[in-house]
Rosetta silent file (secondary structure, phi, psi, omega in degrees, C-alpha in Angstrom):
SEQUENCE: MALITSMRSTITGLVVVSLLALAGCSATSGAPPAQGGAPAGADAQGGAPAGGEGAVPGGEAASVAYVDSRYHYRIDSPGRMTANPDGTASFIGPSERLEVSVTSGARAADLNALARADAKSMAASLAGFHELSSPSTLTLGGYHTTKFSFSWNAGTSAVTGKAVQLTSVRYYVPKGDGTVAVITYGVVSNQFDPQGADDQASTFKWL
SCORE:     score description
SCORE:     0.000 S_00000001
   1 L     0.000  -40.145 -179.699  -87.861  -67.782  143.532 S_00000001
   2 H   -62.540  -38.352 -179.506  -85.728  -64.794  142.649 S_00000001
   3 H   -65.381  -43.561 -179.462  -85.705  -63.776  146.302 S_00000001
   4 H   -64.520  -41.534  178.590  -84.567  -67.263  147.451 S_00000001
   5 H   -65.409  -35.788  178.949  -81.846  -67.404  144.800 S_00000001
   6 H   -68.076  -38.727  177.989  -80.563  -63.962  145.873 S_00000001
   7 H   -63.458  -40.409 -179.725  -80.461  -65.041  149.519 S_00000001
   8 H   -63.284  -41.204 -179.386  -78.527  -68.210  148.683 S_00000001
   9 H   -64.970  -39.506  178.832  -75.954  -66.198  146.672 S_00000001
  10 H   -63.716  -44.227  178.413  -75.473  -63.772  149.531 S_00000001
  11 H   -60.301  -47.393 -179.663  -74.974  -66.595  152.090 S_00000001
  12 H   -58.986  -42.617  179.417  -72.474  -68.386  149.769 S_00000001
  13 H   -62.704  -40.797  179.706  -70.574  -65.161  149.338 S_00000001
  14 H   -67.741  -37.794  177.960  -70.324  -64.576  153.076 S_00000001
  15 H   -65.361  -42.789  179.010  -69.057  -68.133  153.645 S_00000001
  16 H   -63.395  -44.573  178.575  -66.349  -67.701  151.014 S_00000001
  17 H   -62.624  -40.208  178.591  -65.208  -64.383  152.461 S_00000001
  18 H   -61.760  -44.622 -178.897  -65.089  -65.892  155.937 S_00000001
  19 H   -66.184  -38.512  179.753  -62.983  -68.875  154.781 S_00000001
  20 H   -65.092  -38.024  179.475  -60.554  -66.607  152.931 S_00000001
  21 H   -64.645  -41.630  179.076  -60.121  -64.442  156.075 S_00000001
  22 H   -64.462  -41.286  177.576  -59.407  -67.469  158.248 S_00000001
  23 H   -61.983  -42.416  177.806  -56.841  -68.748  155.718 S_00000001
  24 H   -59.644  -43.563  179.909  -55.103  -65.338  155.702 S_00000001
  25 H   -63.009  -43.615 -176.268  -54.810  -65.289  159.538 S_00000001
  26 H   -64.330  -33.116 -176.145  -53.390  -68.812  159.647 S_00000001
  27 H   -78.649  -23.251 -169.609  -50.656  -67.894  157.129 S_00000001
  28 H  -119.704   -4.797 -172.814  -49.447  -64.646  158.700 S_00000001
  29 L  -122.598   47.789  177.216  -50.018  -64.844  162.437 S_00000001
  30 L   -67.647  166.021 -177.295  -47.832  -67.719  163.759 S_00000001
  31 L   -63.927  139.227 -179.386  -46.598  -67.655  167.336 S_00000001
  32 L   -70.475  156.155  178.425  -43.722  -65.150  167.864 S_00000001
  33 L   -68.015  150.809  178.098  -40.250  -66.516  168.816 S_00000001
  34 L   -60.542  141.020  179.645  -39.546  -66.734  172.541 S_00000001
  35 L   -62.583  130.201  178.564  -37.948  -63.598  173.947 S_00000001
  36 L    76.953   24.619 -178.915  -34.161  -64.061  174.219 S_00000001
  37 L   -59.894  153.982 -177.836  -34.209  -67.157  171.984 S_00000001
  38 L   -71.281  141.700  179.404  -30.903  -68.779  171.226 S_00000001
  39 L   -70.796  165.892  177.894  -29.249  -67.555  167.964 S_00000001
  40 L   -59.558  143.195 -179.935  -28.579  -69.813  165.039 S_00000001
  41 L    81.091    6.379  177.512  -25.775  -72.251  165.665 S_00000001
  42 E  -118.194  156.127  179.319  -26.217  -72.242  169.443 S_00000001
  43 L   -69.580  131.415 -176.718  -27.563  -74.785  171.820 S_00000001
  44 L   -66.029  -22.053 -178.540  -31.116  -73.822  172.856 S_00000001
  45 L   -98.652   91.370  173.509  -30.245  -74.748  176.491 S_00000001
  46 L    98.692   -6.955  176.060  -27.946  -72.076  177.695 S_00000001
  47 L    71.359   19.576  177.085  -26.784  -70.662  174.316 S_00000001
  48 L   -76.671  145.267  179.536  -23.516  -72.565  174.200 S_00000001
  49 E   -56.584  145.759  175.710  -22.072  -73.032  170.706 S_00000001
  50 L   -55.763  141.741 -178.535  -22.919  -76.246  169.014 S_00000001
  51 L   110.790   -1.860  175.538  -20.283  -78.903  169.633 S_00000001
  52 L   107.159  157.747 -176.133  -20.312  -78.821  173.444 S_00000001
  53 L   -62.905  133.110  178.724  -19.431  -76.429  176.235 S_00000001
  54 L    76.757    8.238 -174.562  -16.236  -74.585  175.683 S_00000001
  55 L   -66.915  143.318  178.190  -15.867  -75.884  172.165 S_00000001
  56 L  -114.436  139.903  178.576  -13.403  -73.895  169.967 S_00000001
  57 H   -55.293  140.160 -178.500  -13.767  -73.610  166.161 S_00000001
  58 H    89.727   -6.257  177.801  -11.546  -76.071  164.396 S_00000001
  59 H    83.999    4.235 -178.386  -11.628  -78.573  167.183 S_00000001
  60 L   -75.693  150.298  177.797   -8.682  -77.116  169.127 S_00000001
  61 L   -66.556  140.594  179.495   -8.567  -77.378  172.888 S_00000001
  62 L   -75.319  144.175  177.041   -9.524  -74.205  174.719 S_00000001
  63 L   -67.760  153.403  179.697   -6.720  -72.475  176.683 S_00000001
  64 E  -116.608  119.284  179.754   -6.859  -72.635  180.454 S_00000001
  65 E   -72.419  139.876  179.301   -5.991  -69.477  182.412 S_00000001
  66 E  -129.108  130.113  179.004   -3.604  -69.888  185.273 S_00000001
  67 E  -118.643  126.622 -178.090   -3.049  -67.225  188.014 S_00000001
  68 E   -98.920  118.277 -176.705   -0.084  -67.650  190.395 S_00000001
  69 L   -81.475  -14.934 -177.539   -0.844  -66.251  193.822 S_00000001
  70 L   -81.945  -49.303 -173.614    2.795  -66.599  195.022 S_00000001
  71 L  -108.111    0.518  171.205    4.603  -64.586  192.290 S_00000001
  72 L    60.833   63.376  173.276    1.499  -62.659  191.021 S_00000001
  73 E  -143.520  164.471  173.571    1.332  -63.429  187.312 S_00000001
  74 E  -134.101  151.836  177.367   -1.174  -64.972  184.909 S_00000001
  75 E  -154.994  147.412  173.560   -0.723  -66.983  181.766 S_00000001
  76 E   -90.495  136.838 -173.617   -2.892  -69.007  179.391 S_00000001
  77 E  -122.754  153.923  177.456   -1.868  -72.637  179.191 S_00000001
  78 L   -70.108   -7.013 -179.336   -2.762  -75.492  176.680 S_00000001
  79 L  -163.604  176.843 -175.916   -3.953  -77.424  179.761 S_00000001
  80 L   -70.883  121.567  175.156   -4.493  -77.053  183.533 S_00000001
  81 L   -82.266  153.941  179.099   -1.291  -75.950  185.254 S_00000001
  82 E  -121.773  132.366  173.165   -0.163  -77.111  188.633 S_00000001
  83 E   -75.404  128.706 -175.357    1.751  -75.127  191.246 S_00000001
  84 L  -103.095  158.165 -176.104    4.759  -77.071  192.400 S_00000001
  85 L   -61.514  -28.981 -179.295    6.467  -76.995  195.843 S_00000001
  86 L   -81.634    6.467  177.590    9.637  -75.483  194.312 S_00000001
  87 L    96.623  -11.906  175.308    7.714  -72.397  193.163 S_00000001
  88 L   -79.949  162.843  171.896    7.391  -73.400  189.544 S_00000001
  89 E  -131.725  139.641 -171.963    4.064  -74.026  187.773 S_00000001
  90 E  -149.545  153.172  170.077    3.761  -76.523  184.968 S_00000001
  91 E  -129.939  130.107  176.100    1.518  -78.373  182.532 S_00000001
  92 E  -126.563  112.262  178.499    2.708  -81.592  180.802 S_00000001
  93 L  -110.165 -176.535 -175.461    0.438  -82.971  178.146 S_00000001
  94 L   -64.361  -32.730 -174.940    0.822  -85.707  175.523 S_00000001
  95 L  -129.063  -12.375 -178.586    2.257  -83.308  172.894 S_00000001
  96 E  -129.897  155.069  174.027    2.641  -79.954  174.634 S_00000001
  97 E  -153.295  152.842 -177.142    4.160  -78.662  177.875 S_00000001
  98 E  -145.481  131.533  176.821    4.509  -75.318  179.582 S_00000001
  99 E  -135.747  139.134  175.762    6.552  -74.360  182.649 S_00000001
 100 E  -125.939  127.568  171.405    6.976  -71.043  184.437 S_00000001
 101 E  -125.067  164.151 -179.585    9.642  -70.294  187.042 S_00000001
 102 E  -129.952  131.000 -178.009   10.597  -66.965  188.615 S_00000001
 103 E  -122.277  143.705  178.568   14.150  -65.830  189.266 S_00000001
 104 E  -140.904  167.757  178.918   15.296  -62.762  191.160 S_00000001
 105 L    94.503 -158.116 -171.544   18.515  -61.126  192.319 S_00000001
 106 H   -63.411  -30.452 -176.781   21.772  -60.727  190.494 S_00000001
 107 H   -67.333  -22.900 -177.719   21.055  -63.524  188.010 S_00000001
 108 H   -86.263   -5.124 -175.561   17.989  -61.652  186.777 S_00000001
 109 L   -69.741  -35.154 -177.411   19.944  -58.442  185.984 S_00000001
 110 L  -123.646  102.581 -171.399   21.240  -59.623  182.620 S_00000001
 111 H   -69.200  -39.979  179.647   18.738  -61.647  180.625 S_00000001
 112 H   -62.205  -42.586  179.132   21.102  -62.517  177.782 S_00000001
 113 H   -65.302  -38.451  179.536   23.691  -63.845  180.252 S_00000001
 114 H   -64.968  -41.695  177.770   20.989  -65.773  182.068 S_00000001
 115 H   -63.147  -42.669  179.478   19.813  -67.336  178.803 S_00000001
 116 H   -65.056  -39.910  179.516   23.310  -68.368  177.764 S_00000001
 117 H   -65.542  -41.614  178.642   23.934  -69.873  181.190 S_00000001
 118 H   -62.775  -42.255  177.484   20.666  -71.842  180.944 S_00000001
 119 H   -59.797  -41.141  177.952   21.511  -73.118  177.474 S_00000001
 120 H   -63.825  -44.250 -179.651   24.896  -74.300  178.700 S_00000001
 121 H   -62.870  -42.757 -179.932   23.324  -76.066  181.686 S_00000001
 122 H   -65.167  -36.162  179.406   20.622  -77.715  179.529 S_00000001
 123 H   -57.475  -33.005 -179.668   23.204  -78.942  177.015 S_00000001
 124 H   -89.595  -14.823 -172.607   24.720  -81.018  179.875 S_00000001
 125 H  -115.615  -21.825 -176.145   21.474  -82.196  181.448 S_00000001
 126 L  -103.202  131.751 -179.163   18.917  -82.764  178.651 S_00000001
 127 L   -63.318  131.821  178.828   19.158  -85.777  176.346 S_00000001
 128 L    65.884   20.811 -179.215   19.642  -84.815  172.662 S_00000001
 129 L   -62.663  133.642  176.887   19.820  -81.106  173.413 S_00000001
 130 E  -141.870  115.894 -179.012   20.440  -79.002  170.338 S_00000001
 131 E   -73.761  126.306 -175.104   20.306  -75.191  170.406 S_00000001
 132 E   -98.260  -31.726  176.363   18.283  -73.981  167.406 S_00000001
 133 E  -148.294  143.283  179.722   18.655  -70.245  167.942 S_00000001
 134 E   -76.919  162.067 -178.636   20.886  -68.088  170.206 S_00000001
 135 E   -56.527  136.094  178.764   19.374  -65.609  172.684 S_00000001
 136 E  -142.955  162.952 -178.511   17.676  -62.698  170.985 S_00000001
 137 E  -110.621  147.892  173.971   15.373  -59.857  172.133 S_00000001
 138 E  -159.133  170.647  177.870   11.865  -59.009  171.069 S_00000001
 139 E  -106.501  122.070 -179.313    8.730  -57.388  172.470 S_00000001
 140 E  -131.342  125.649  178.938    5.957  -59.728  173.551 S_00000001
 141 L    60.623   19.866  179.393    2.836  -58.616  175.420 S_00000001
 142 L    92.183    1.502 -179.267    4.428  -55.232  176.046 S_00000001
 143 E  -109.285  140.244  172.541    7.550  -56.694  177.699 S_00000001
 144 E   -78.529  104.250 -166.896   11.102  -56.538  176.369 S_00000001
 145 E  -111.271  145.043  173.488   11.730  -60.258  176.279 S_00000001
 146 E  -110.118  143.540 -178.779   14.759  -62.448  175.608 S_00000001
 147 E  -148.764  155.081  166.631   14.309  -65.907  174.058 S_00000001
 148 E  -148.276  158.187 -175.671   16.147  -68.835  172.544 S_00000001
 149 E  -121.337  156.167 -179.051   14.919  -72.140  171.063 S_00000001
 150 E  -159.856  161.783  173.453   16.181  -75.693  171.244 S_00000001
 151 E  -117.853  158.888  179.145   15.174  -79.303  170.607 S_00000001
 152 E  -165.582  166.472  178.345   15.646  -82.262  172.949 S_00000001
 153 E   -94.842  114.638 -175.883   14.530  -85.802  173.698 S_00000001
 154 E   -93.939   20.775  177.671   11.786  -85.779  176.322 S_00000001
 155 E    99.821 -154.902 -172.038   11.804  -89.539  176.907 S_00000001
 156 E  -113.070  136.178  175.819    9.507  -92.254  175.574 S_00000001
 157 L   -67.384  129.799  174.517    5.764  -91.881  174.883 S_00000001
 158 L   -69.366  -16.988 -179.702    3.636  -94.056  177.157 S_00000001
 159 L   -89.862  -49.077 -174.221    1.146  -94.354  174.291 S_00000001
 160 L   -96.570  -24.024 -172.624    3.358  -95.095  171.251 S_00000001
 161 L    74.100    9.358  179.940    6.471  -96.311  172.963 S_00000001
 162 L   -99.692  158.945  175.690    8.469  -94.030  170.662 S_00000001
 163 E   -61.063  142.703  178.404   10.890  -91.286  171.562 S_00000001
 164 E  -104.481  112.776  177.789    9.271  -87.824  172.108 S_00000001
 165 E   -99.265  120.181  179.614   11.270  -85.191  170.310 S_00000001
 166 E  -109.689  148.752  169.846   10.286  -81.691  171.470 S_00000001
 167 E  -113.906  123.575 -174.094   11.092  -78.287  170.084 S_00000001
 168 E  -124.106  155.909  173.396   11.022  -75.673  172.916 S_00000001
 169 E  -128.242  130.907  175.782   11.366  -71.954  173.303 S_00000001
 170 E  -107.385  129.514 -179.933   12.457  -70.363  176.572 S_00000001
 171 E  -114.519  143.842  178.566   11.384  -66.768  177.266 S_00000001
 172 E  -120.551  114.696 -173.734   12.662  -64.356  179.867 S_00000001
 173 E  -115.575  108.862 -175.641   10.117  -61.753  180.856 S_00000001
 174 E   -76.248  152.760  176.404   11.376  -59.004  183.281 S_00000001
 175 L  -100.278  -26.629  179.600    9.194  -57.466  185.921 S_00000001
 176 L   108.859   -7.169 -179.750   11.295  -54.377  186.504 S_00000001
 177 L  -122.729   31.975 -179.254   12.310  -54.941  190.125 S_00000001
 178 L    80.794   21.687  178.657   15.109  -57.446  189.597 S_00000001
 179 E  -124.141  143.698  179.404   12.655  -60.255  188.982 S_00000001
 180 E  -139.864  136.510  174.390   12.237  -62.261  185.794 S_00000001
 181 E   -90.905  132.772  177.703    9.718  -64.992  184.742 S_00000001
 182 E  -108.799  108.812 -176.715   11.276  -67.876  182.807 S_00000001
 183 E  -107.020  119.228  179.496    8.667  -69.376  180.465 S_00000001
 184 E  -117.101  114.922 -178.973    9.469  -72.618  178.675 S_00000001
 185 E  -113.061  132.526  177.998    6.977  -73.766  176.040 S_00000001
 186 E  -138.151  150.344 -178.449    7.483  -77.009  174.132 S_00000001
 187 E  -147.736  154.083  178.166    5.615  -79.057  171.576 S_00000001
 188 E   -56.800  137.400 -166.495    6.426  -82.195  169.582 S_00000001
 189 H   -55.110  -36.099 -177.447    8.810  -81.102  166.821 S_00000001
 190 H   -75.266   -3.611  173.968    6.562  -82.005  163.885 S_00000001
 191 H  -114.837    7.206 -177.367    3.906  -79.636  165.259 S_00000001
 192 L   -70.308  133.009  179.497    6.120  -76.763  166.201 S_00000001
 193 L  -132.379  111.254 -176.485    5.079  -73.280  165.008 S_00000001
 194 H   -57.606  -39.480  179.191    7.375  -70.392  166.012 S_00000001
 195 H   -67.430  -36.469  178.697    4.577  -67.831  165.830 S_00000001
 196 H   -68.045  -36.019  173.228    2.303  -70.100  167.890 S_00000001
 197 H   -61.196  -46.328  175.673    5.014  -70.331  170.558 S_00000001
 198 H   -59.792  -41.604  178.628    5.317  -66.534  170.655 S_00000001
 199 H   -62.052  -38.628  176.252    1.549  -66.200  170.881 S_00000001
 200 H   -61.178  -49.676 -179.102    1.499  -68.598  173.839 S_00000001
 201 H   -63.196  -30.618 -177.174    4.198  -66.682  175.654 S_00000001
 202 L   -69.587  -12.080  176.514    2.484  -63.310  174.925 S_00000001
 203 L   -76.313  -12.846 -178.315   -0.436  -64.280  177.203 S_00000001
 204 L   -69.004  132.631  176.263    1.854  -63.896  180.208 S_00000001
 205 E  -137.501  135.569  166.721    1.119  -60.820  182.346 S_00000001
 206 E   -76.998  140.631 -177.611    2.657  -59.639  185.641 S_00000001
 207 L  -104.977    0.000    0.000   -0.132  -58.659  188.061 S_00000001
């Protein structure tokens, strides 16, 4: 009887040890993460940030790069720009707009004089034109730039039926060979941010 009892105890002990070992393996040896797995906060399919392809924190629209093959410059735009037959390139959105034209020759030699002439011309051609700041110089994106700001009535909104009041800044960016880019950025007046306008213009680069 003593021998049988001893054998039973030994078998019971072995079973308990085996069960404990299996439990330990299950707790510590889960399958490893897939190599190159998407980080936290990214879509598992392609690694795009949560919120959709091209999403920008805060819900802001991503800028769209535009490269002009005719005049050899690039700029980031709040929307897709279109090259126009007259040599300008422009984007017109519900609340923002951006236009770039290029001037060369004698008119491009004096940026302050060119800015003053443009302001005078716009005062006669734009509804509700009001000059907010006279031409001044600053450095943007490494270029010695001239700018002035103004407000004007851009017509009636097709969505609300109300007048669209824009605040715009016009920048003159020289190339150094008698050529200057004229960048006009505008946004509805209640959203206008002077630093934001400068940041937009500073993405311009001659190529």
